[in-house]
Steps between C-alpha positions, in 0.01 A plus 500: 500500500265304713482115480155505339626733230797275431272187459268693276796603278613129480150383396487784241836399369389132457181611324713712258737202422299178434820301456609567849165399633526167310847439639376564853211257456741232367743553774226454755386174341856368499542576865167338575606173325872493464535130423531388140527151365694451184418244216789285612351452841737737688365757744590865497439811717435840341668749726380873512845644426548494126266191496791254431441119529669324782511116481369364824452135387594223743836378393411158644175483315463165303413509137145425400426125467218260428301385798256227400393160635308294245338164573421265205292187470715289278871436408466639141400840639782494748754435221343756266507780764854424616628493142357846448665660802795283598865618517837351582416523870168312488451161668227248577428383856278194535338441850333153525353573843322806372441343150642818329747542215613866496711681245673780697582742214709752678696276717862571618773543243719214403815470716712547179320825413645847555224600743543205736434486791244787471157340588218481251160655573310166486180701440398360166391139484252257321382207709326182393271398784428125440161365595381138494301405199129458533536127442779459757309708759195282461677166549725646778197591706392137492848348567595358834141454620269213528158575343171306497495263205208666326662844529836372371327302220333817373833696514664230290230507239487880480880529465564189296635701214807581711586130551776351278525139621284293550311667212201722577243239410646256753492759780137585414416133527661472833317812626169345384593169666546697824167670465329161466653381832357796697275343765674167483738364778869491449629154580871464398781608275721282283834594352525387138822387323551836332473695824141614461240450759166331481253627755212248568152614596203305609124584450225414748438185305860395551584552132865612478654721239842644461650831393858501371695823569843562354797537725567834338383724214659786313381849411595707202454857612719818530635573839519879457259723320591559133751214489490173300340179652731244649433151657441482870474180697227437754474207754147372560412494870185345676395435850232290658241724679241423754175322395660309219580811293832575318682836470709578195772744407856535361840641578751678279803284418821718480311782357679748711822416320332558166370841626851613588647370186244663281549828682874489438436420126276809485796719636743337268280552198453868588880534539549342145238730352651816651866414513497606872669287768274352757529413866292280719432677832360823637614848580429723807 
């Protein structure tokens, strides 16, 4: 029998038996795409011979895990998120230099656990990125510089609501007194018994008037966004400028200590709200 006759016979036989034709089509499809993924995540290969399943999964394949980095804007959100996803391995790491408080939810196992020292994934975390409050940022931009007296007087008046002591009305009065001396000539400064300074100005007609500035004043503003206000101390500064003018400004007094202490308190409060241990530092 010729080859063409044999092929014709096979085609005729398939046409006569539809089930054989279907099996042939299925077999061709399995050979074209032999890889099958099971519902459990394992991978199988369908082999042509008897179409048995052969497990070809990677024996070193890690189980599925959460990989998520969330950034929140306040401590309450940090604690709420951590409480939802925390486990016995979770920890809080507070980095003052970066102003971050981070709950590492899949950190390493405790050294008393059965899986120690197997490393944790460290792929699921929620981080509070602290930002200066609007009020602190506004005052901090003016701190450490000497400004023209009219400019500084306007700033005091516009932000008098932030001032704790002397009271806002007194600071507004001081700012207006300074505005009244613009164009006059600075003559001298006197230190008063309480440590305040009296700056003396003179008009063209030789009439003298004085402006008393406090040695220091306090602000009642939050340091970080979303936190409660606290009292910050400022030291009044002034400098005689050319042409009889006076420059004004202020410097923070030990505010950096308060910033660090408040940061530590935020981390401690988050630790208390979540029941997680916290560490001051950073990780690579």
